[in-house]
N, C-alpha and C positions, 0 to 999 in steps of 0.2 A: 353486427346484427346478423344472425344466421337466417332469420325468417322462420317460418313454420316448416320443419323438416318432417314431413308426414306423407305417407302414401296409402290410398284406399283403392281397392278394386272390388267390384261386386255391384249388385243392384240394390239400391236403398229404397226406402218407402217413397210412395208417389208424391206425398206432400213434402215440398222442399223444407229443409231444416236450416234456420239461420242462427249463427252463433255469434256471441260477443266474447272475444278472447283478449286477455291482457296478461302475457307471460314474459318475464324478462330473465333470460338465462336459466330457464327451468328445465325440468326433465320431461320425458315423454309421459310419465305418470301424472305430472301436473296437467298436461293436456287432456289425458283421458278423464281425469277427475272433473275438469271443466266441462267436457262434453256430456258426461253422465249427469252432471247437476242441471244441465239445460235441456236434457232429452230423456227418453225412455230406454236408450241404449245401454247395454251392459257388455263390458269387454272382458275377454279371457286371453291369457298370454303367458309365456315363459319370461319371467321378469329379467333374469340375468342376460339372456340372449337379446331381449328387446332393448335393454339399456345399452348394450354394446353396439347394437345396430343404429340406435338413435340417441347419441350421448347428450345432446342439448337442444333445447327449443326456445325460440324467442319470437313472439308475435304480439301485435297490438291492432286488433281489427274489431269493427262493430258490424253487426248484421251480415256476417260472412256466410254465404251458402256452403253447405257441406260439399256440394258438387264443385264449388270453386276451389276448395282445398285440393280436390283430386286433380283438377285441371292445372293448377298452379305448379305443383311439385310431384307430378305423376311418377317420375323416374328418379326421385331424389335418393331413396334408400331401398335396400333389398328386403322389403317386407311386403306381405300380402294380407288381405282381409277377407274373411269368409263370413257373410252376413246371413243369418237364419232368423227371420223375424226381428226381434229386438236384441238378439244376441250376436255379438261380433267377436270372432276368433282371429287373433293376430298371430301370424307365423312369420318367422324370419327365413328369408331365402338365402341360398349360398351365393355370395357375391362373386362376380368374376374378378380375377386378379388383374388389376390395371397395370399398365406400363408406366414406369417412373423415369424421370429425368432429374438431373442435378445441376443447379447453377452455382458456381463458385468463383472466387477471385478475391480482390482486395477493395476496401473502401478507403478513399484517399481525399485529402484536401485538394480542391481543384486548382488553387493558386500555388501551393508549395510542394504538393506531392507527398506530404507527410501522411502517415497512417492515422486513421481514426479508430480508436479503440473503444468498444462498447457501442458502436453504431448498430442500428437495427434495420434488418431487411424483413419485410412483413407482407404477407398475402391477406388482404382483407376478405377475399372470397372464402378462403379456407380457415382463416384465423390461425395461421401457422407462420412462424417466423424464426429468425436466428439472430445472433449478436456477433459482431466481429471480435476476433481474439486479440491478444496482446501484440500480434504481428499484423493486425489489420485484416486478417484472413476471414472469409465467411464461406459457408457451404449450406445450401438448402435443397433438400430433395422433395419433389412434388410429383403428383400424377401428371403425365404428359398433357399438354394443352396450352392455351393462350392465357397469360396472366398480366395483371396490372399491379406491380409490386410497389410498395412505399419504402423509401430509404430515409431514415431519420437520424439526426444527431444534434444534441443540445448545442445551440448557438449557430446552427447551420440551417439553410433552407431545405425543407422536405422535398425530395425528388420522387417523381412518379416514373417508374421504369416498366415499359411495356415489352414483354418478351414472348416469343413462341418457343416453348420448352418441349422439344422432341429429341430425346437423347440428352447428352451432357453439354453444358454451355459454360464457357469461361468468360467472365466479364469484369472489367475494372470499372468501378463506380466512383465518380467524382462529385463531391458536394461542395457548394459555395457557401461562405460565411453569410449570416444574416445581415441585412442592412436595415438597422432599426431607425424609425422616425420617432424622435423624442415626443412629439405632440400626440402620437397615436401608436402606442406600443401594443402590438397584437400578439397574443399568446395562442399558439396553435397546439392543441393537445389531441393526439390521435389515440384511439383505443387499440393500441398495438401491444408492444412489449414493455410492460411496466416493471416495477421493482420485483414483482413475483418471478419474472423470468430471469432477472439478474441474480444469479444463483447464490453467490457466496454470502454467508451470514457474517455480520459485523465487518463488512467490507465496503470501502468507498473508493471511487476513482475521481481524482482531481485532474482536470484537463488544462491545457495551456491557457485557454481563455479565462478559466477560473483563477489560475495563478495570477494572471495579469490584472484581474479585477480587485485583488487585495491591495491595501495601502502599502506604500513603501515605508518600512520602518528601518531606520538607520540606513537609508538610501537603497534598500534592496526589496524587490518583490519576491521574497524568498519562498522556496518550495515548502520548507518545514512550517512556515507561518500559515500556509494554507490548511494544515491539519491541526494546528495548535488550538483552534476553536472547536474542534470536535470533542465530544465528551469521552472521558477515559484516557485522554492523551495530554501529557504535561510536558511542555518544553518552554522554559523561560530563560532569559539570558543569565540570570543569577542562580540558576539551578546547577549546582556542582555535580549532581547525580546524572546530569544529562537527560536524555529522553526517557520518559516513563509511559508505558502503555499497560493499563489494567494491572498495576502492581508489579509488572516486570521491568527490570532495569534494562539499559541499553545493551548489556552483555547477554541478554536473552532475546533480543530483537534482531531479526535478520534484515539487513539492508542490502539491496542489490542495485548496482548501476549498470544498465544495459546487460542484465542477467549475471553480473559478476559480483560476488560478495565483497563488501567493504566493512572495515572494522571501526572506522571513525567517520561520522557524517557531518560534524560541525567544524567550522574554522575556529580560530582563536577567539573571534567575536562569536559568542556561543550561539546566538540565534541566526547566524549566517551559515547556511549549510554549504557543503562542497558542490552542490548542484547549481550551476549557473542558470538563472531563470530564463535567459534569452534562448537557451537551447533545449529546455525541457519540453518533451511532448506530453507526457502525462505521468502521474504518480498514483500508485494503488496502495492503500493502507488496509491491511488485514488484521484487525484487532482480535478476531476470534481464533487465531492460530496461524501457523505457517502453512501455506499452500503445499499440497502433497508433492509437487514437482521440485520443491526446495527442501534442503536439509539444513545442517549446520547449527541452527538455533531452534529453541522450543517455544518461545513465548508468542511473539507476533511478527509481522513482516511488513516491510516497506519496499516496494518495487518502483524504481525510477527508470523510465525509458527516455532517452534523448532523441531529438529530431534527426532525421537522416540527411538533411540538407536539401534545399530547393533544387529540384531536378529540371526546372524550366528557366529560371533567371537568377542572377546574382543579387544577393541581399546582404546588407551591412547593418548590424545593430551595435550600439554602443552606449555607454553612460559614464559620466564623471560626477563625483560628489566629494564631500569632505571625509568620507569613510573609505570608499573604494572606487576603482575604475574598471571598466570591462569593455571588451570589443569582441565581436564575432562576425565571421565572414563565411558565407555559404553560396553555393551555386552549382551549376552543371559543368562537368568537363565535356561530356557528350550528352545532349538533351535527352531526358527520359531514359538514359542508359547508365551513366556514371556521374555521380554527384559527390560533393565534399562539404564538410563543415569543420570550421576551426574557431575556437574561442579561447580567450585568455582573460583572467581577472586578477587584480592585485589590490591588497590593502597595505597602507604604509606603516612604518615602524612606530610612529608617535601620534597616531590619530587621537588617542584618548589622553586627555590632559586633566590636571587637577581642577580646572575651572568647571568641567562638566561632571566629574566623577568624585569618588571619595578621596581622602587625603593621600592614599597610596599612589605611587607612580607606576602606571602600567605601560609597558612597551610591547606593542603587538604588530606582527608582520605575517602576512599570508599571501599565497598565490595559488591559482589553479589553472590548468590548461587542458582543454578537451579537443579531441579530433575524431572525425568519423569519415569514412569513405564507403559509399554504398554503390554496388555494381549489380545491375539487373542483367543477368546472363541471358535469360530468355523469359517468356511469360510465366514459366513455372519454376525458375531457379533464380535466387538472388544471393549475394554475398555482402556482408557488412563487417567492416573492420573498425573497432572503437578503441580509443585509448584515453587515459586520464593520468595527469600528474598533479600532485598537490603537496604544499609544504606549509607548516605553521610553526611560529615561534612566539612565545609569550613569556614575559618576565615581569614579576612584581617585586619592586624594591620597597620593602616595608619600613621597619624602624630598627635602629640599633644594629645595622649591618645584617639584618635578616632579609632573605630573599627567597623567591620560589620561581622555578623556571621549567617550562614545558616545551618540548619540541616533538613534532611528529610529521611523518611523510606518508602519503598514500599514492600508490601507483596501480593502475589496472590496465589490462589488455584483453580484448576478446575478438574472436573471429567466428561469426555466426553465418552458417550456411542454411538457407531455407529452401525447401523443395516441396512442391505440390505433387503428391503421388496420386495419379488418377484424379477423380473429382471430389473425393471425400476425405483424403488423408493429407494433413499438413505435417511435415517433418522438419525439425531444426536440430542441427548439430553445432554445439558451441564449445570451442576451445578457449580456455580462459587462464589468466594468471592475475593474482592480486598480491600486492605487497604492502604491509603496514609496519613502519618502524616508529618506535616511541622511546623517549628518554625523559626522565624527571629528576630534578634536583631541588632540594630544599635544605638549605644550610648544609649539614654534613651528610644528608641522605642522597644517594644516587642510585637510580634504577633504570634499566633499559631493556628493550625487547625488540626483536625483528620477527615478523610472521610472513611466511611465503605460502600462498595457496596456488596450486596448479591443478587443473582438472579438465575433464571432458564430459559434456552432457549430451544425451540423445533424447529428444522429446517428440512424441507422436500425439497428434490429435485426430481421432477417427470419427467423422460425423456419420454415424450409422444411418440415421434417418431423422426427420424433424423431431426435436425434443429428446434426442438420444445422442450423447457424446461420450466417447471412450478416450481417456487420457492414459498413456503409459509411457515408460521410459526407463533408462538406466543412466547412472552417473558414477564416475570414479574421480576422486580428488586426493591430493597429497598435501598435508599440512606440515610445514617445517618451522620450528621455533628456535630462535637463536638469541640467547641471553648473554650479553657481555658481563663477566663477573668482575674482572680486575685487569689492570694494565700497569706495566712498569716502563718508565721512560728514561733513557740516558741520551747522551749526545750521538751515540752510534747505534743504539738498539732500541726498538719499541716492541715490547712483548705484550700480547693479548691472551686472555683466557676466556673461553666461552663455554656455556652450558647449553646443550642443544637437545631437542626432541624432534622426532620425525614420525608422522602418523599417516596411515592410509585409510580412507573412508570410501566405501562402495555402497550403492543403494539401487534398488529397483522399486518402481511404484506402478500401481494400477488403480484407476478410478473411473466409475461409471456414473454419468449424470443422465437422468431420464425423467420424462414427464409421463404421468399416469392420469389419463383423462384430462379434464380442463382445469382441475383444481389442485392437483398434487404434483410436486416434483421431489425427487429423492436423489441423494448423492451418497454413494458407498465406495469405499476403497481402502487401500492400505499401502504403507511404505515399509520395505524391509531394508534395514541398514546393518552393515558390518563395519566395525571400527578396530583397527590394530595400531597400537603404538609399538613400532618395531625397532626403533632405534633411539637410544638416549645415552648421553655420555658427555665427555669433555673434549674440547677442541682448542689446540694451542697454535698461535701464530707468532713467529718472530720476524720482524721487519727491519731490514738494514737500509736506512735512508741513503747512505753513500753509494751503495751498489744498486739501489732501487730493486731489491729482491726480497723474497719472503720464503720462509720455511714453515711447513705445517706438520702437525702431529695430532693424531686422534687416539684418545684413551679408550681402546677397544674393550677393556675389562669391564666397562660399565654398560655394555650392550645387553638389553633385555627386551622381551616381547610380552605385551598385554593385549588380550583380545576381549572385545565387547560386541554385543549385538542387540538389536531392538526391533520390535514390530510396532508400527504406528498406524492404528486404524482411524478412519474418519467416517462419520455418518451425519447427514443433514436431511431434514424434511421441511419442505415449503408447502404451506396450505394457502390457497387463494380464497380469501373471505369474500371479496367482491372485485370489481374491475380496478379499484384503486387501493385496495388494502390486502395485506398478506400477513401471515404468521409464520415465523421461522424458528426451528429447533435444531440444535446441533450438538455434537460431542466429538472431540478429537483428542488424540494422545500423541505427544511428540517427545523426542529424545534429543539431548544435546550432549556432545562428547568433548567439547572445548569450553572450559569455564573461564569467566572473566570476573575479576574483582576490582573495584575502584579503591579510592583512598580508604585507609583503615577507619578513619573517622573524619569529622569536619575540621579538625584542628590542623589545618595545613592546606596545601594546594592539591588539586586532584591528580591522581596518577592511576594507571590501569596495569593489571597483570593478567596475562592469558596463559593458561596451562591446559594441556590435554588430559583426558582421563587416563589413569595408569595405576601404579602401585599406591594403594591407599586412597585413591580418588575415583569415585564411581560417577557414571554419567547421570546427568539430570533427566528425570522423567516427569513430564507435566501433562496433566489431564484437564481439559476445560469443557465445561457445560455452558451453553449459551441459549438464550431465547430472545426473540425480538418481535415486536409489532410494528409494521411499516405502513404508513398511510400517505397517499398523495391526494391533494385536492382535485376536484373534478375538472378545474380549468388548468391544472398542471403547474400552478404558480408556487404552491407550498408543499413541503415535505415534512412529515412528522414521524418521529421514531421513539420507541421506548424499548430499551434493551436491558437484560440482566445477565450476569455471568457468575460462575463459580469455578475457581481454579485451585487444583491441588498439586503440589510439587513434592517429589521424592528426591532425596540427595541434593537438596538446596544447600549451597555452600556459603560459609561465613568464616571470618577470622575468629580464632579462639580468644577468650577473654584475656589471657595473659600476654597476648601479642601487643607490644608497644611499637616496635619497629621491625623491619625485615631486611635481609640481605640475600643476595643471590647465591651465596655459598651453601646455604642450608636448604634441604629438600622442602619444596613448597608444601607437601602434605603435613609437615610438622607445624604449620601455621594455621591450619584450617580444621573445621569440623563440618559434618554434613548431617542434615535432618530434613524435617518436613516444613513446607510452606503452604500458606492458604491465602487466597485473595478472592474477594467477592464484591459485587457492586451493582448499582442501577444507574442507567444512563438515559438522559432525556435530551432531545434535540428538535428544534423547529427551524426550518430553513426556508427563506423566500428567495426564489431563484429567477424570477422574471420581474420586469418593470423598472421604474426609475429607482426605487428603493429596494435593495437586496441585502441579505444578511443572514446571520446565524445566531441563535440563542441556544446555549447548551448548559447542562448541569449534570455533574456526576457525584454520586454518594458511594464511597468505597471503603474497604478495609483490607489491610495486608499485614499478616503476622507470620512468625516463624517459631518453630519449636525444635531445638537442637540440643542433644545431650552435650554437656561440657560448656555450654554457653548460657549465661544468665541463670546459672544453677539449675538448668533444665526447665525453667519456666518459660512460657510463651512471651514473646516480645514483638513490638512493632518492627517491621522491616524499614529500611531506610527509604523505601518507596511508598510508605504509608502517607497518603494525602486524602483524608476523608472527604473533603469538600473541594470542588473544582467548578467554578462558574466562569463562563466566557460569553462575551457579546461582541459581534462584529457587524457594523452597519456601513453600507456604501450607498451614496445618494448622488445621482447625476443631475446637476442643475441644468445643464444644457449640453449639446453634443461635445463641447470642449472642456467643460469644468466639472470636476467630481470631488466630493468630500467623503472621507472615510473616518470612522471612529471605532476604537477598540477599547474594551475594558476586560481585565482579567483579575479574578480573585481566587487564590488557592491557599489551602492550609500549609503552614510552614513545615518543612521537611524535618525529619528526625535525625538525631546524632547522639553519640556517646561522649560524655565529658570524661576527660582524663587529666589526672594530676600526678606527676611523677610516674611511678610504675603502677599506680592504682587506677583502675577503670571502674566507673560507676555502672549502674544498671544499664543494660544494653538499650540504646535508642530511647532512653527515658526523656531526654531533653528535646526541646522542639524550638526550631527557629521561629522568629515572628512570621505571621501570615504574609504571604506575598500578594501584592496587588499593585496595579498601575493602570493608567489610561493613556491612550495615544490618539493623535489626530493627524490626519494627512490631507493635503490639498493637491490636486493634480490638474494641470492645465495642458491640454493637448492641442497642437496646431498643425494643420497640414499646409505646408508651404507651397507645394506643387503636387502634382499627381504622384510623384515617385519619392517625395521626401516628407517625413513627418517628425516632429520633435515634441518632447514633453518636458515640462518643468514640474518638479514636485518639491513641496515643502512639507516636512513632517516634524512633529514634536513627540519624541519618545518620552514616556513618563512625565506627563504634563504637570502634575502637581508635585514632582520632585520627591517621590517616595524613595527612601534609602533602604531598599531591599537588600538583605544580607547575602553576600556571595560566599564567603567562607569565614570560619572562626579561627583566629590565630592565637596560639598559646605562647605568651612571651614570658619566659622565666628570667626575671631581671636579677634578683639577688636572693640566694638561699631559697626559702620556702615561699617567697613572695611571688606569686604567679598572677599574671594579668591576662584576661581573655578579651580579645578585640574582635568585634564584628567588622568585616570589610565589605563594602558594597562596590559594585562595578559601574553601575549607571545611575546618575541623577537625571535631571531634566536635560534632554539631549536633542537640540534642533539639528536637522540636516537638510541640506539643499542639494538637489541633484538635477542634472540635465541629461536626458536620454534622447536618442535619435534612431530613426529607421530609414534606410535608403533601399529602394527596390529598383533594380535595373530593368531595362526594357526587355 
């Protein structure tokens, strides 16, 4: 509440004038109109200058003397009033330039020292604030003086911060988690920084406490499960197409782990991600496009940041279940200076048996290992080293000696140096490496690929002033693709032949986010990318086991260079309708130089192929228009959103109609065609985020089609990601401080596929799998044994009513032309029991 921001000087009529004023977030012109309606005064002024001098007025007073207005806010604004009879001329004075100071630092969890992303620092007096970045950093510039700032974060106690700001001030802010009393849940909602200020359109941040609040399905509080209930996102265990966001496949979705791109985000158990829930700090999902500081993909983005490790005390987390087991250890090496985090998770080879699943025999094995070391060099410099190792192996023994086998490995490494430059600039330099290897076998088909990404990122965030943030940076990365083609083996010699591609990608970006007045925010920027495929050819290796030595040869006659470039602009406008409602509009264009295609059709197990743009293959260019209406209830308990989008893709890639199988000896361009793609949709969501009962209700209506010359006779066809209806419900109810019940329900349209018989392929994606639906229930019992030890028992039933959702379609050619098509499902009704624990040292 700003109060009445108004200054009068001069001599008024002898008879005192009393006013009754009721103005909420109005303009100075609303005030003038109210005074003129209650008196004989008439005002003259320069409207533009006056609006800039007095941007907003709020007052609720009865019988207020005009002299009282003068005495109350005599020096509030640089304006003057000249009174001649009943005529009042308002003039704007030249305001003196005030001195400014900047408060900056990090907002952290008081117990663990973990960064809090999206926390708000706010000045109620000036109604100005800022939000902590993905590194927990904040910067707020204010006129010099004494302030009482509010620091807020969902699930944490609001902290009042009293400061004397004269010059620049560096301050670390610690927030403590809320302690909720079940019998009296109090929701505190401050009129500070709402969704209007949280800039990104179609973007959501899921924090650690939100992830832990979801039920354990198949024994895991999985990170991906936390976004599966959001509209426009589809990820179910039986979905062979993987993650789908607004009609984009996982090949168009960028996923980063601690700022490093990863090519596979799911374990062999499809709905278990590679992200160990015990160590995740937060997840950011950007449905409306890839943030400008990232490249590589064109559709959407998922950013996962892991915790840095408790810098004050040792903590141990672990869990055991009939699906997987995991353990994480973290703590300080030197308190508040050097900390570590280590975690490991493993799933056994034969968790999935015929009693719970379909008649096929599934052998599944996976593991992942995370490590992180965080070193605070000084208050303005820190260094973080992160690594990840993961492996998956899944085999399906079907019928009549048919089988399908997948194996993949993911490894990442990053070294992140963060430095605060002055009081307004945060700089990060990230050196990273990411490797993804994949092999697929189905009967006589064998495919394999290795992908190596190495790069360097430089990111700058410049907090110019309150409501004005400039992001800029440069990035350089190398992509190396290694495809084994064939090998020959004898007792004394093992010969390999590889096909390889090497590409270099460089980019620079600039983006400005600024607030205009009280109601508008605007974001403009662009990313310039250059891509060169500068090396491709054949590589030969001869290995002699007896001598343990190898000889290498490169076919240099195949070396060629292909260059591409792209400009990716972004524009977004936010309009604040009221304190709790906002309207957002945006458009962005992204380019993708590395294509990914999954299995040719549904008739077999999933496999992926990645290939860079080059001869005969152009980069994907995707333009997305988005609009959203966001509303939060006055008490802060409920969020409501309605969003719409339209996406147009150029050079979208698909297999040709005549392709039945592929081999690595033939150029990839011979198998594909490129054309246009279109996706559009409406998304609705209601979320209750406070109280005993919490949950999400969402629905998405969408369409996804493609038109490509040489495919489907040039006619438009549904894409494999076309799912017109997607409904999700998630409810969590806390019966008492120890007992909690969760219920899920998901209903989705069946995915599309192309039926194939012999060498004949029918109309592209004309066939449709049965609709997918299931219900899950979970019960959680949490007990604190002593101050430092807590354990939790969880019983969950996945697919309560035993729906046999199709996982893939297998074509079984038994005799001659007698072809049988078999639907295979992965999960029936699946109960799981898990025990997890948390130990905190002193």
